[in-house]
C-alpha positions as CSV (number, residue, x, y, z in Angstrom):
1,M,15.6,1.3,25.1
2,A,13.7,0.1,22.0
3,R,14.9,1.6,18.7
4,D,11.6,1.0,17.0
5,S,10.7,4.6,16.1
6,I,11.6,6.4,12.9
7,G,11.6,10.0,11.8
8,L,11.7,11.4,8.4
9,I,12.1,14.9,6.8
10,E,11.3,15.5,3.2
11,L,12.8,18.6,1.7
12,T,12.7,20.7,-1.4
13,S,16.5,21.1,-1.6
14,S,19.5,18.7,-1.7
15,A,21.8,21.3,0.0
16,A,19.2,21.7,2.8
17,G,19.1,17.9,3.0
18,F,22.8,17.6,3.9
19,Q,22.4,20.4,6.5
20,T,19.4,18.7,7.9
21,C,20.9,15.3,8.1
22,D,23.9,16.7,10.0
23,A,21.7,18.6,12.4
24,M,19.6,15.5,13.0
25,L,22.6,13.2,13.7
26,K,24.2,15.9,16.0
27,A,21.0,16.4,18.0
28,A,20.5,12.8,19.4
29,D,21.6,9.2,19.5
30,V,19.9,8.0,16.3
31,D,20.9,5.8,13.5
32,L,20.9,7.1,9.9
33,V,18.6,4.9,7.8
34,L,18.8,6.9,4.6
35,S,19.8,10.3,3.3
36,R,19.4,10.8,-0.4
37,S,17.9,12.8,-3.3
38,I,14.6,11.7,-4.7
39,C,12.6,12.7,-7.7
40,S,11.8,15.6,-8.5
41,G,14.7,17.4,-7.0
42,K,13.6,16.6,-3.5
43,Y,15.7,15.1,-0.6
44,M,14.8,12.9,2.3
45,V,16.4,12.0,5.6
46,M,15.2,9.1,7.7
47,V,16.6,8.2,11.2
48,R,15.8,5.4,13.6
49,G,16.1,5.2,17.4
50,D,14.0,5.5,20.6
51,V,11.1,7.8,20.6
52,A,12.7,10.8,22.5
53,A,15.9,10.6,20.4
54,V,13.9,10.5,17.0
55,E,11.7,13.4,18.2
56,A,14.8,15.5,19.2
57,A,16.4,14.6,15.8
58,V,13.4,15.6,13.8
59,S,12.8,18.8,15.7
60,S,16.5,19.8,15.2
61,G,16.3,18.9,11.5
62,V,13.2,20.9,10.8
63,A,14.7,23.9,12.6
64,A,17.9,23.6,10.5
65,A,16.0,23.3,7.2
66,R,13.7,26.2,7.8
67,F,11.9,27.0,4.6
68,A,12.9,23.7,2.8
69,V,10.6,21.3,4.7
70,I,7.8,19.7,2.6
71,D,6.7,17.2,5.2
72,S,8.0,15.4,8.3
73,F,6.9,12.8,10.9
74,V,7.9,10.7,13.9
75,I,6.4,7.3,14.1
76,P,6.7,5.6,17.5
77,N,6.5,1.8,17.6
78,L,6.9,1.4,13.7
79,H,5.3,-1.9,12.4
80,E,8.0,-4.3,11.7
81,A,6.7,-4.9,8.1
82,V,7.5,-1.4,7.1
83,F,11.3,-1.6,6.6
84,P,11.4,-4.8,4.5
85,A,8.7,-3.1,2.3
86,I,10.8,0.0,1.9
87,S,13.7,-2.1,0.8
88,G,11.7,-4.4,-1.5
89,A,12.6,-7.5,0.5
90,T,9.0,-8.7,1.1
91,K,8.4,-12.1,-0.4
92,V,4.8,-12.6,-1.7
93,E,4.0,-15.9,-3.4
94,E,0.4,-15.1,-4.3
95,L,-1.9,-12.1,-4.4
96,D,-5.2,-12.3,-2.6
97,A,-6.9,-8.9,-2.9
98,L,-4.5,-6.1,-3.9
99,G,-4.5,-2.6,-2.2
100,V,-2.6,0.4,-3.5
101,L,-2.4,3.7,-1.7
102,E,-0.6,6.6,-3.5
103,S,0.6,9.9,-2.1
104,F,2.1,13.2,-3.2
105,S,4.8,12.9,-0.4
106,V,7.1,10.2,0.9
107,A,6.5,11.2,4.5
108,S,2.8,10.9,4.4
109,L,3.0,7.6,2.5
110,I,5.2,6.0,5.1
111,E,2.8,7.2,7.8
112,G,-0.1,5.8,5.7
113,A,1.6,2.4,5.2
114,D,2.3,2.0,8.9
115,A,-1.3,2.8,9.7
116,A,-2.6,0.4,7.1
117,V,-0.5,-2.5,8.2
118,K,-1.5,-1.8,11.9
119,A,-5.2,-1.6,11.0
120,A,-5.8,-5.0,9.5
121,N,-4.3,-8.5,8.7
122,V,-2.5,-7.6,5.5
123,Q,1.0,-8.1,4.1
124,L,2.9,-5.1,2.8
125,I,4.4,-5.9,-0.7
126,E,6.4,-2.7,-1.4
127,I,6.7,0.8,-0.4
128,R,8.1,2.8,-3.4
129,L,9.6,6.1,-2.5
130,A,9.7,8.8,-5.1
131,M,12.1,7.3,-7.5
132,A,10.8,7.5,-11.1
133,L,7.5,8.7,-9.7
134,G,7.8,12.5,-10.1
135,G,8.3,12.7,-6.3
136,K,5.2,10.7,-5.4
137,A,5.2,7.5,-3.4
138,F,3.0,4.4,-3.2
139,V,2.4,1.2,-1.2
140,T,1.1,-2.0,-2.3
141,L,-0.4,-4.7,0.0
142,T,-2.3,-7.9,-0.1
143,G,-4.7,-9.9,2.1
144,G,-8.4,-10.7,2.3
145,V,-10.7,-8.3,0.5
146,A,-12.2,-6.9,3.8
147,A,-8.8,-6.6,5.4
148,V,-7.3,-4.8,2.4
149,E,-10.3,-2.4,2.2
150,A,-9.8,-1.6,6.0
151,A,-6.1,-1.2,5.6
152,I,-6.3,1.1,2.6
153,Q,-9.0,3.2,4.3
154,A,-6.9,3.6,7.4
155,G,-3.8,4.5,5.4
156,A,-5.9,6.9,3.2
157,E,-7.2,8.8,6.3
158,I,-3.7,9.5,7.5
159,V,-2.4,10.6,4.1
160,G,-5.6,12.6,3.4
161,K,-5.3,14.6,6.6
162,K,-2.1,16.2,5.2
163,G,-3.8,16.8,1.9
164,M,-1.4,14.4,0.1
165,L,-3.7,11.7,-1.2
166,V,-3.4,11.0,-4.9
167,N,-5.5,7.8,-5.1
168,K,-6.5,4.5,-3.4
169,V,-7.5,1.3,-5.1
170,V,-8.6,-2.2,-3.9
171,I,-8.6,-4.9,-6.5
172,P,-10.6,-8.0,-5.2
173,H,-9.3,-10.6,-7.6
174,P,-6.2,-9.3,-9.3
175,R,-4.6,-11.2,-12.3
176,P,-1.6,-13.1,-11.2
177,E,0.6,-11.1,-13.7
178,L,0.2,-8.0,-11.6
179,L,2.5,-9.7,-9.0
180,N,5.3,-9.8,-11.6
181,E,5.0,-6.1,-12.2
182,M,5.5,-5.3,-8.5
183,I,8.6,-7.4,-7.8
């Protein structure tokens, strides 16, 4: 089976994060992608596997965490550009239009980034997850102006449905120096 689905639980407590991670790993055959504290005193656990296993893991994790869950998701068929953008491994030589989508939660931002890159012909630059951001997260992407506008709109709709949208920006002809600030 394909292991192209991910699940994430974002929590208010580090202690609950460890408990949640254990419950998720015991519930199903999933791979642990990350389990770590994030700003501002939050914790996140991300797993990867086939859809059914990820759904079972997230369901068990949410049940174990009870009151500590801020947000969670399961994304079946995650776009292949998302993981390199999370790790900061995306190579971008030149900016065309620049899009930035900002969220109050890590979970909603990853969902928005996946929707954005699936909606239009854009390249994800980076997905920054809550470190030195007061618990917020943002994604940067580039492509033609119309594609970036469509991608940012698609991502903002997903993030906005959860009430987590901070801001969205499309810059048609960004100065080249902005690329240096992102990598």
